[in-house]
N, C-alpha and C positions, 0 to 999 in steps of 0.2 A: 309405909311407902306406897305411893299410887302406882297403878299398873305400868304406865309409861316408863316410870322411873326404875321399876322392877326389871322391865325389858333392857333398859340401857345398862343396869348393874349386871344382869346376867350375861349380857352381850361381852361386857368387859371381862367378866370372870371366866368365861369360856375362850376367849381370846387369848388371855394370859395363861390359862390352863394349857391351851394347845401350844404356847411357846415354851412352857416349863417342861413338856413331855420329854422324858429321858434326861433332865437336867438336874433332878433332885438328888441328893445323895443317897446312896444305898442304905438300907437299914434291914437288920436280921427280922424285924417284925413284919416286913414286907417283902418275902422271898421273890413274889412275882413282879416287883416293881412298885414303886409309890404312884399313887393316884394324885395328879398335880391338882385337879378340880377339887378334891375333898381337902388337900393341903390348903388351898386358898380359903375355903369355906370354914375350916377350923380355926384359922387364924383370924378371919373376920369376926366369927363368934367369941373368940378369945379377946380381942381387941375391944369390940362393940357390946359385949355381953348379950347379944342376941342374933338371929339369923339376919342375912342381908335384907330380907323382905320386911323385917320389922324395924329397920333403921329409918329415922324420920326423914321426910323428903329433902328437908333443909341440909342434911348431912351427906347428901349424894356426893358432892365435890370432895369431901373428906374421905369417903369411902373409895372413890376412883383413885385418889391419891395413895390411899393405903395399898390398894391393890397392886398400884405401880411399884410402890416400895416394896411389896412382898416378891414381886417378879425380880426386881434389881437385887434384892437381898439374896433370894434363892440362888439366881445364876452365880453371884460372887461366891457363896458358900460351895456350890458345885465345883467352880473353877478352883477354888482353894483346896477341895478334896483331891481334884486331879493333880494338882501341884505336889500335894503331900505323896500321893501314890507314886507318882514319877520319880520323886525325891528318894523315897524308900527303895524303889527299884534300881535306881542308879547307884544307891548305896550298896545294895546286895551284889551287884555286879563287881563292885571293887574290893 
């Protein structure tokens, strides 16, 4: 990936990471909280088989769409966990 596209990709990763702060489900493996930037980067490496820097330039639009998908999916998972926690809490009250 050329330098300009790396900057575009990184900007999108950091913007999405900022939006995911505090919205990832809790994990016993991360007692101090989960790192949303690492979360995105691990999923990129899993999906594409390489670092975002090593993705070909012509796949930048696919990378951007994937990052958006990760954000949407991660927020929905977070909201689902909140729903389960509230449901369990209400159940315990009665």
